[in-house]
C-alpha positions as CSV (number, residue, x, y, z in Angstrom):
1,M,43.5,20.6,8.7
2,Q,40.8,23.9,9.3
3,Y,38.3,23.9,8.3
4,C,35.0,26.4,8.5
5,P,33.3,27.0,11.9
6,H,29.6,27.2,10.5
7,C,29.1,24.5,7.7
8,E,32.6,22.1,9.6
9,R,33.8,21.9,5.6
10,P,37.7,21.9,4.7
11,V,40.0,26.0,4.4
12,G,42.5,26.4,4.2
13,E,42.9,29.8,5.9
14,L,40.4,31.0,8.3
15,R,40.3,34.5,6.3
16,G,37.2,36.6,4.5
17,D,34.8,34.4,3.5
18,C,34.6,30.9,3.4
19,P,34.2,29.7,-0.1
20,H,32.0,27.1,0.4
21,C,28.9,29.0,2.2
22,G,30.1,32.2,1.9
23,R,29.8,33.4,5.5
24,P,31.8,35.4,7.4
25,F,34.2,33.5,9.2
26,G,34.8,36.1,12.0
27,T,37.0,36.0,14.7
28,S,35.2,32.9,16.2
29,A,37.6,29.9,16.5
30,P,36.7,27.3,14.6
31,N,35.7,23.5,15.8
32,S,38.9,22.0,14.7
33,A,41.0,24.9,16.9
34,A,38.8,23.9,20.8
35,P,41.0,21.5,22.3
36,A,38.6,18.3,23.0
37,P,37.8,17.3,26.9
38,A,38.5,13.7,28.1
39,G,36.6,10.9,26.8
40,A,34.4,12.9,23.6
41,V,33.9,11.1,20.3
42,P,35.7,14.3,17.9
43,H,32.8,15.5,15.3
44,A,32.8,13.4,12.4
45,A,34.8,16.7,10.0
46,E,37.3,16.5,12.9
47,A,38.4,12.5,13.4
48,A,38.2,11.7,9.2
49,P,41.2,12.8,7.3
50,P,41.1,15.5,5.0
51,G,40.2,13.5,1.8
52,P,38.4,10.1,0.7
53,R,39.8,7.0,2.3
54,L,36.8,4.8,0.9
55,A,36.6,1.7,-1.5
56,A,36.5,3.2,-5.7
57,A,33.0,0.7,-6.1
58,A,30.0,0.6,-3.9
59,G,29.5,-3.2,-4.6
60,T,33.4,-4.6,-3.0
61,G,32.8,-2.5,0.6
62,D,36.2,-2.5,1.6
63,E,37.0,0.2,4.2
64,S,40.7,0.2,3.5
65,D,42.5,2.8,1.8
66,A,41.9,3.4,-1.6
67,G,43.3,6.0,-2.7
68,D,42.1,9.3,-4.3
69,A,39.4,7.2,-7.0
70,P,36.4,8.1,-6.6
71,L,33.5,7.0,-5.1
72,D,29.9,5.0,-7.0
73,L,27.2,5.5,-5.1
74,A,24.8,4.7,-8.1
75,F,23.2,1.6,-8.2
76,D,20.1,0.4,-7.9
77,P,19.3,-1.1,-4.4
78,R,16.1,-2.8,-6.4
79,D,18.4,-4.9,-8.2
80,P,21.2,-5.1,-6.4
81,G,22.7,-8.1,-8.3
82,G,22.0,-7.5,-11.5
83,D,20.7,-11.3,-12.6
84,S,18.5,-11.1,-9.2
85,P,14.6,-11.2,-9.5
86,S,13.0,-8.2,-9.0
87,M,11.5,-8.9,-5.3
88,E,7.6,-7.4,-4.0
89,S,8.4,-4.4,-1.5
90,V,7.3,-5.3,2.2
91,P,6.3,-1.7,4.0
92,P,9.0,0.4,5.5
93,V,9.6,0.8,8.9
94,S,10.1,3.7,10.9
95,V,13.6,6.6,10.2
96,A,14.7,9.5,11.3
97,A,16.3,10.8,8.8
98,A,19.2,10.7,10.3
99,P,20.3,13.6,12.2
100,G,24.2,13.9,13.0
101,P,25.7,13.7,16.2
102,R,26.1,16.7,17.5
103,R,22.0,16.8,16.5
104,A,21.1,13.4,17.4
105,R,22.7,14.5,21.3
106,A,21.1,17.4,21.2
107,A,17.1,16.0,20.5
108,A,17.8,13.3,22.9
109,A,18.4,16.0,25.3
110,E,14.9,17.7,25.1
111,P,11.6,16.3,26.1
112,A,9.1,14.7,24.2
113,E,6.7,17.1,22.9
114,G,3.1,15.6,22.6
115,P,0.5,18.1,19.6
116,P,-0.7,19.9,21.5
117,A,-3.8,19.6,22.9
118,D,-6.3,22.2,21.0
119,E,-5.6,20.4,18.4
120,V,-6.7,16.7,20.0
121,A,-9.9,18.3,21.1
122,R,-10.4,19.2,17.6
123,A,-10.2,16.2,16.0
124,A,-11.4,14.2,18.7
125,G,-14.8,16.3,18.6
126,V,-15.9,15.2,21.4
127,A,-15.4,16.5,24.9
128,R,-14.8,14.8,28.2
129,P,-17.7,15.2,30.8
130,A,-17.1,17.6,34.1
131,S,-19.4,15.6,35.5
132,W,-21.1,11.8,35.9
133,L,-23.8,13.4,34.7
134,G,-22.7,13.8,31.9
135,A,-21.9,10.7,31.1
136,P,-24.6,9.4,29.4
137,L,-24.6,12.8,25.8
138,Y,-21.0,12.1,26.4
139,A,-21.3,8.0,25.5
140,W,-24.1,8.9,22.8
141,Q,-21.6,11.7,21.0
142,A,-18.0,9.1,21.9
143,L,-19.9,6.0,20.2
144,R,-21.1,7.8,17.5
145,R,-17.7,9.4,16.6
146,L,-15.2,6.5,16.8
147,P,-16.2,4.3,14.1
148,A,-15.0,7.7,11.4
149,L,-12.1,8.3,14.0
150,R,-10.7,5.0,13.7
151,A,-10.9,5.5,9.6
152,E,-9.3,9.1,9.5
153,V,-6.2,7.1,12.2
154,A,-5.8,5.0,9.9
155,A,-6.0,7.2,7.0
156,R,-3.8,9.7,7.9
157,S,-1.3,6.4,8.7
158,E,-1.0,5.5,5.5
159,E,0.1,9.4,3.9
160,A,2.9,9.1,7.0
161,R,4.0,6.1,5.8
162,Q,3.7,6.8,1.8
163,S,5.3,10.0,2.1
164,E,8.2,8.7,4.4
165,K,8.3,6.2,0.9
166,F,8.8,8.9,-0.8
167,R,11.3,10.7,0.5
168,R,13.0,7.7,1.3
169,E,13.5,6.7,-2.2
170,A,13.7,10.3,-3.5
171,F,16.2,11.3,-0.6
172,A,18.1,7.6,-2.3
173,A,18.4,8.5,-5.8
174,W,20.0,12.0,-4.6
175,A,22.6,10.2,-3.1
176,R,23.3,7.1,-5.3
177,G,23.8,10.5,-8.1
178,H,25.9,12.4,-5.6
179,G,28.8,9.5,-4.2
180,R,31.2,11.2,-5.8
181,E,31.3,14.9,-3.7
182,M,29.6,13.0,-0.2
183,G,33.1,10.9,-0.6
184,A,34.2,14.3,-0.8
185,E,33.3,15.2,2.3
186,A,35.2,13.7,5.2
187,A,32.4,14.9,7.8
188,L,29.9,12.4,5.9
189,K,32.8,9.4,5.4
190,P,30.4,7.4,9.0
191,F,27.7,8.0,6.2
192,V,29.1,6.5,3.2
193,E,30.9,3.6,4.4
194,A,27.2,2.5,6.3
195,V,25.9,3.2,2.7
196,L,28.5,0.3,1.5
197,R,28.3,-1.7,4.2
198,A,24.7,-1.7,3.5
199,N,25.4,-2.7,-0.2
200,K,27.8,-5.5,0.5
201,T,25.4,-6.9,2.9
202,L,22.1,-7.5,0.3
203,Q,25.6,-7.8,-2.1
204,G,26.6,-11.7,0.0
205,F,23.3,-11.6,0.8
206,T,22.3,-12.6,-3.0
207,E,25.0,-13.7,-3.8
208,G,25.0,-16.6,-1.4
209,H,21.2,-17.1,-2.3
210,A,21.6,-17.1,-5.9
211,A,20.3,-21.2,-6.5
212,D,17.3,-20.3,-5.2
213,F,16.9,-16.4,-7.1
214,E,17.3,-18.6,-9.9
215,R,14.6,-21.2,-9.2
216,F,12.0,-18.3,-8.4
217,R,13.4,-17.1,-11.9
218,K,12.5,-20.3,-13.5
219,L,9.3,-21.2,-11.2
220,D,8.2,-17.6,-12.9
221,G,9.1,-17.8,-16.1
222,A,6.6,-21.4,-16.3
223,I,4.0,-19.5,-14.5
224,A,4.4,-16.3,-17.3
225,D,3.9,-19.4,-20.0
226,E,1.0,-21.1,-18.7
227,T,-0.3,-17.1,-18.4
228,K,0.1,-16.7,-21.7
229,A,-1.2,-20.2,-22.6
230,A,-4.4,-19.5,-20.6
231,E,-4.9,-16.3,-21.7
232,A,-4.9,-17.6,-25.9
233,Q,-7.2,-20.7,-24.6
234,K,-9.1,-17.6,-22.9
235,E,-10.0,-15.6,-25.5
236,S,-10.6,-19.1,-27.5
237,L,-13.4,-19.7,-25.2
238,T,-14.8,-16.1,-25.4
239,G,-15.1,-15.9,-28.6
240,S,-17.2,-19.3,-27.9
241,L,-19.1,-17.8,-25.4
242,G,-20.1,-14.2,-27.1
243,T,-21.6,-17.1,-29.5
244,A,-23.1,-19.8,-27.1
245,E,-24.4,-16.6,-25.1
246,A,-25.6,-15.0,-29.2
247,D,-27.6,-19.1,-29.5
248,W,-29.3,-19.1,-26.0
249,R,-30.6,-16.3,-26.5
250,Q,-32.0,-16.7,-29.5
251,R,-33.5,-19.8,-28.5
252,S,-35.4,-18.0,-25.3
253,E,-37.4,-15.9,-28.1
254,T,-38.2,-18.9,-29.6
255,L,-39.2,-20.3,-26.0
256,F,-41.4,-17.4,-25.4
257,R,-42.8,-17.2,-28.8
258,A,-43.7,-20.8,-28.5
259,K,-45.7,-20.3,-24.9
260,A,-47.1,-17.4,-25.9
261,K,-48.6,-18.9,-29.1
262,L,-49.7,-21.7,-26.3
263,R,-51.2,-19.5,-24.4
264,R,-53.6,-17.7,-27.0
265,G,-54.7,-21.7,-28.7
266,E,-56.1,-21.9,-24.7
267,I,-57.9,-18.7,-24.4
268,E,-59.3,-19.1,-28.4
269,V,-60.6,-23.0,-27.2
270,R,-61.7,-21.1,-24.0
271,N,-63.7,-18.8,-26.2
272,L,-65.4,-21.2,-28.2
273,E,-66.3,-23.5,-25.2
274,Q,-68.2,-19.7,-23.5
275,I,-70.1,-19.8,-27.6
276,A,-71.1,-22.9,-27.8
277,E,-71.9,-22.4,-24.1
278,G,-69.4,-26.0,-24.1
279,K,-71.7,-27.6,-27.2
280,V,-68.8,-28.9,-29.1
281,G,-70.0,-32.2,-29.8
282,P,-70.0,-34.2,-33.6
283,G,-72.8,-32.4,-33.6
284,S,-72.9,-28.8,-32.8
285,P,-71.7,-26.0,-36.0
286,H,-68.8,-25.3,-33.9
287,H,-67.0,-28.8,-33.8
288,G,-64.8,-28.2,-36.6
289,R,-63.5,-24.7,-35.1
290,F,-63.1,-26.9,-32.6
291,V,-61.1,-29.5,-33.6
292,E,-59.1,-27.2,-35.7
293,L,-58.2,-25.0,-32.1
294,Q,-57.5,-28.7,-30.6
295,G,-54.6,-30.2,-33.2
296,A,-53.6,-25.9,-33.5
297,R,-52.9,-26.5,-29.7
298,A,-50.8,-29.8,-29.7
299,T,-49.1,-28.0,-32.4
300,A,-47.8,-25.0,-30.4
301,Q,-47.5,-27.7,-27.5
302,G,-45.0,-29.4,-29.2
303,E,-43.4,-26.5,-30.6
304,L,-43.1,-25.6,-26.7
305,A,-41.6,-29.2,-25.8
306,Q,-38.4,-28.4,-28.8
307,A,-38.2,-25.2,-27.6
308,E,-37.8,-25.4,-24.6
309,S,-35.0,-28.1,-25.2
310,E,-32.9,-26.4,-27.4
311,E,-32.8,-23.8,-24.3
312,R,-31.5,-25.9,-21.7
313,G,-28.8,-26.7,-24.4
314,A,-28.0,-23.4,-25.6
315,K,-28.1,-23.1,-21.4
316,A,-25.8,-25.9,-20.4
317,E,-23.3,-24.7,-23.3
318,V,-23.3,-21.3,-21.9
319,A,-22.4,-22.6,-18.5
320,R,-20.2,-25.0,-20.0
321,I,-18.5,-22.1,-21.6
322,R,-18.0,-20.0,-18.6
323,A,-17.2,-23.0,-16.0
324,E,-13.5,-23.7,-18.1
325,L,-12.9,-19.8,-18.2
326,L,-13.5,-19.7,-14.0
327,D,-11.3,-22.9,-13.7
328,I,-8.9,-21.7,-16.0
329,D,-8.8,-18.6,-13.8
330,R,-9.1,-20.6,-10.7
331,R,-5.6,-23.3,-11.6
332,L,-4.0,-20.0,-12.5
333,D,-4.2,-18.3,-8.8
334,A,-3.0,-21.6,-7.2
335,R,-0.2,-21.5,-9.2
336,R,0.6,-17.6,-7.7
337,E,-0.2,-18.7,-4.6
338,A,1.2,-22.4,-4.9
339,A,4.8,-20.3,-5.8
340,R,4.0,-16.9,-3.3
341,N,3.3,-19.6,-0.7
342,D,6.7,-21.4,-0.7
343,P,8.3,-21.0,3.0
344,V,12.2,-20.6,1.1
345,R,11.0,-18.1,-1.1
346,R,9.4,-15.9,1.7
347,R,12.2,-16.3,3.6
348,V,14.4,-15.3,1.0
349,E,11.7,-12.6,-0.4
350,E,11.8,-10.6,3.7
351,G,15.2,-11.4,4.2
352,H,16.2,-9.6,0.5
353,D,13.7,-6.9,1.2
354,A,14.5,-6.1,4.5
355,H,18.8,-5.8,3.2
356,R,17.6,-3.6,0.4
357,L,15.4,-1.0,3.2
358,A,18.0,-1.3,5.0
359,L,20.7,0.1,1.7
360,E,17.9,2.3,1.0
361,E,18.0,3.8,4.7
362,A,21.6,4.6,4.8
363,L,21.1,6.6,1.2
364,S,18.3,8.4,2.3
365,A,20.8,9.6,5.6
366,A,24.0,10.3,3.8
367,A,21.3,12.5,1.6
368,A,20.3,13.9,4.7
369,Q,23.0,14.6,6.4
370,A,24.3,15.1,2.9
371,I,21.5,18.3,3.2
372,A,22.2,19.2,6.2
373,R,25.7,20.3,6.0
374,R,25.1,22.6,2.6
375,L,26.1,20.5,0.6
376,V,22.9,20.7,-1.9
377,P,23.0,24.6,-2.1
378,A,19.9,26.0,-0.3
379,D,18.6,27.6,-3.7
380,S,18.5,24.7,-5.8
381,P,16.0,22.5,-7.0
382,D,17.2,19.3,-5.6
383,A,17.5,21.3,-2.6
384,Q,14.0,23.3,-2.6
385,R,12.1,19.6,-3.6
386,L,13.7,17.5,-1.3
387,G,12.7,19.8,1.3
388,A,9.0,19.6,0.5
389,L,9.1,16.0,0.6
390,R,10.8,16.2,4.7
391,E,8.2,18.5,5.5
392,A,5.3,16.8,3.9
393,E,6.6,14.2,5.9
394,E,6.5,15.9,9.0
395,A,3.6,17.1,8.3
396,A,1.5,14.2,7.0
397,K,3.4,12.1,10.7
398,R,2.1,15.3,13.0
399,A,-1.1,14.8,11.5
400,H,-1.4,11.0,12.9
401,G,-0.1,11.9,16.1
402,I,-2.9,14.6,16.6
403,H,-5.4,11.8,15.9
404,Q,-4.1,9.7,17.1
405,A,-4.1,10.9,20.0
406,A,-7.4,12.8,20.2
407,L,-8.6,8.7,19.5
408,E,-7.0,7.7,22.8
409,S,-8.4,11.1,24.2
410,I,-11.8,9.0,24.4
411,D,-12.5,8.2,27.7
412,R,-13.7,4.8,27.5
413,T,-14.7,5.7,31.2
414,S,-16.7,7.7,31.1
415,I,-18.7,5.6,28.3
416,A,-19.4,2.8,30.3
417,I,-20.7,5.5,33.3
418,G,-22.5,6.8,30.5
419,L,-24.2,3.7,28.8
420,A,-24.8,1.5,32.8
421,I,-26.5,5.1,34.0
422,P,-29.6,4.5,31.6
423,A,-29.6,1.0,31.9
424,G,-29.5,1.6,36.0
425,L,-33.1,3.5,35.4
426,V,-34.7,1.0,33.1
427,V,-33.3,-0.8,36.4
428,V,-35.1,1.2,38.9
429,L,-38.0,1.6,36.9
430,F,-39.1,-2.0,36.6
431,A,-38.7,-2.3,39.7
432,L,-40.7,0.4,41.0
433,L,-43.5,-1.0,38.1
434,V,-43.3,-4.5,40.2
435,V,-43.8,-3.2,43.4
436,L,-46.5,-1.3,42.9
437,R,-48.0,-3.2,41.5
């Protein structure tokens, strides 16, 4: 079997143009014709047989000869076993986009390059002092800049994490929908086999913890039933709370009017006493009015006492209903928290998430290799979309690297010197004042 020297796909003969990538073969020798040095590891396209020799089903993970049956990678890592409950995702780990063997060796040989110094300086916002005399100003500027810079680093880190997650999920989704095309490529066999192994591991983990998953499902169902009953109870209590609050407002208004009525009666009594100059006894012409006002004031005091009692009762009823609503929420939160903090459940979920993430990374790596091998036409919508996601991830990681380097470039020694100089001057001035006295 001969291979195209450009795209490394199998061709019948090296004449004219490649039927896959369309580029002319020219006079260069194909990779398959070049003798490999002793001890060299052959390229995937050279070492693999010409046809797909993989398992027909993704769930078996069998790497033995399966004939020419089409490969199916269209499984969902979020529901590997069909019956397993949905798990919460764990934060993704940083993985490379699965470069090929040659690209990986070339990348390992290249020296690591840091972010550009000018961009790091712009992100830092402060320049190191040329001498210790500028340390106080540098310390003042750096201490003002550090909180904002730390916030920017955290924001860029989250953007990089999200962009990596979006890219990985998009690549994995594309791989699940193009399993047959990838299985037909001999050069992609190692990556497809890695996907099958990861899927087999995930399914084995799910089957091994089927009893735990069933217990979790029953517990979640019981909590869901309790939540449904609690919501119905809360709806009824909310209606009662509205009625109680309306009654409380009415009682409060009645109490306000009773207080106002008593104040008016007291004012009228004081005014009458001032007019009569304190002479409101039985022989006074103002005695009758004074007795009438005294009776009105006593009546107002009784109405006020009753209004205060009714207002306190209405307020207590509102507080009781609110406390009952809070107690329902607390009980549900305690049940959910106990379910989440179950050590067995946490251990099983963490293991499931790790295996699921490994499967997603294997799918993403296979998709990245398929794109690198030009299995996806460069001008296709899929290639443009996936390429845009990869560029967004690289840009987000680059921005995070720049801001992280800017944070690390802050000179803590200069800050310490800048803070020590004013403190030393204060001590010297204080000592001079003491001596000169």
